[in-house]
ZAMARBA-969478 format. One record per residue: residue number from 1; residue in three letters; x, y, z of N, C-alpha, C in turn. Coordinates in pm, whole numbers, plus 32768, in hexadecimal, padded with zeros to 4 digits. Layout:
  num  residu   n.x   n.y   n.z  ca.x  ca.y  ca.z   c.x   c.y   c.z
  NUM     ALA     X     Y     Z     X     Y     Z     X     Y     Z
...
END
This chain:
  num  residu   n.x   n.y   n.z  ca.x  ca.y  ca.z   c.x   c.y   c.z
    1     MET  50C7  E8C2  D36B  5050  E89D  D3A2  4FEC  E915  D39C
    2     ALA  500F  E999  D3A9  4FCA  EA04  D3AE  4F91  EA20  D320
    3     GLU  4FE4  E9F1  D2B8  4FB5  EA01  D22A  4F42  E98E  D202
    4     GLU  4F51  E922  D247  4EF4  E8BB  D232  4E75  E8CB  D27B
    5     ASN  4E74  E911  D2E2  4E10  E92C  D331  4DF0  E9BD  D35E
    6     PRO  4DC8  EA0D  D2EF  4DD6  EAA9  D301  4D79  EADD  D37E
    7     VAL  4D17  EA8F  D39C  4CC2  EAC2  D410  4CF3  EAA4  D4A0
    8     TRP  4D6D  EA48  D4A4  4DAD  EA38  D51D  4DF8  EAB2  D544
    9     GLY  4DF6  EACE  D5C0  4E41  EB41  D5F8  4EBE  EB22  D639
   10     ARG  4EF6  EB82  D66E  4F75  EB74  D6B6  4F6D  EB29  D732
   11     GLU  4EF2  EB0F  D761  4EE2  EABF  D7E2  4ECC  EA2F  D7C6
   12     ARG  4E7E  EA07  D749  4E60  E97F  D739  4ED6  E93B  D705
   13     ILE  4F27  E973  D6AF  4FA4  E92E  D66F  5003  E8FC  D6E3
   14     PRO  502A  E940  D745  507B  E90D  D7A5  503B  E897  D7FB
   15     ASN  4FB6  E891  D7FE  4F6B  E82C  D84A  4F6C  E7AC  D7E8
   16     GLU  4F5B  E7C6  D772  4F61  E750  D717  4FEF  E703  D70F
   17     LEU  5045  E767  D710  50DB  E717  D713  5100  E6DB  D78E
   18     LEU  50CE  E708  D804  50D9  E6CD  D881  5099  E64C  D883
   19     LEU  5017  E649  D854  4FC7  E5BF  D863  4FFB  E55C  D7EE
   20     LYS  5022  E585  D773  5042  E529  D722  50D4  E4F7  D727
   21     ILE  5130  E555  D731  51C0  E524  D734  51FD  E537  D7B1
   22     GLY  51C3  E585  D81C  51E2  E592  D8A6  525E  E604  D8AB
   23     HIS  5243  E663  D857  52B8  E6D2  D84A  527C  E754  D87D
   24     ARG  52B7  E790  D8E1  527B  E80E  D902  52AC  E886  D8C0
   25     VAL  524F  E8CD  D887  5273  E956  D849  5224  E9BF  D876
   26     SER  5269  EA2D  D881  521E  EAA9  D8AE  51C4  EAE0  D846
   27     PRO  5151  EB16  D870  50EE  EB5E  D818  5137  EBCD  D7CD
   28     ARG  5188  EC03  D816  51DA  EC7B  D7DD  5231  EC52  D762
   29     THR  5272  EBE5  D77F  52CB  EB9B  D716  526C  EB84  D692
   30     VAL  5204  EB48  D6A2  51AB  EB25  D63B  5177  EBA5  D5F9
   31     ALA  5151  EC05  D63F  512B  EC88  D5F6  5197  ECC0  D5B2
   32     LYS  5210  ECB4  D5D2  5284  ECE7  D58C  5295  ECA5  D504
   33     TYR  526B  EC2D  D4EA  5283  EBEB  D474  51FF  EBD6  D41D
   34     MET  5189  EC0B  D45D  510C  EC08  D415  5108  EC6D  D3A7
   35     PRO  50BE  EC48  D337  50CB  ECB2  D2CD  5073  ED22  D2F8
   36     ARG  509A  ED8C  D2D6  5041  EE12  D308  4FD1  EE2A  D29E
   37     PRO  4F63  EE5E  D2C9  4EE9  EE76  D26A  4F1E  EEEF  D210
   38     VAL  4EF2  EEE0  D19A  4F1C  EF49  D12C  4EB7  EFC2  D14C
   39     ALA  4EF9  F031  D14F  4EAE  F0B2  D168  4E5F  F0CC  D0E8
   40     ARG  4DDE  F0E3  D10B  4D8A  F10F  D08E  4D9D  F19C  D07B
   41     ALA  4D86  F1C4  CFF6  4D90  F253  CFD3  4D1E  F29F  CFFF
   42     ARG  4D31  F320  D035  4CBA  F354  D067  4C79  F399  CFEE
   43     PRO  4BF1  F394  CFDA  4BB3  F3E3  CF72  4BCC  F473  CF70
   44     ALA  4BD6  F4B1  CEF6  4BF5  F53D  CEE4  4B78  F58D  CF09
   45     LEU  4B8D  F5F4  CF53  4B16  F64A  CF72  4AED  F694  CEFC
   46     VAL  4A6F  F690  CEE3  4A20  F6CD  CE70  49E3  F759  CE90
   47     ASP  4A11  F7BF  CE4B  49E2  F84C  CE63  4958  F85A  CE0E
   48     LEU  48F0  F843  CE57  4867  F84D  CE1B  4842  F8EA  CE1B
   49     PRO  4801  F90D  CDB5  47D1  F991  CDAF  476A  F9B0  CE12
   50     SER  4763  FA20  CE5C  46F3  FA2E  CEBE  4684  FA76  CE8E
END
């Protein structure tokens, strides 16, 4: 569900599961199985002549 709807957060997915199939899931459980954002590489510091 999280992969199909990447903008849904850990609060909305449990609500959708409760409404559609009547199953209660904790937001913490959803967060445990959600894909984590990929860390972007930090740009290298450039030493400019002064």
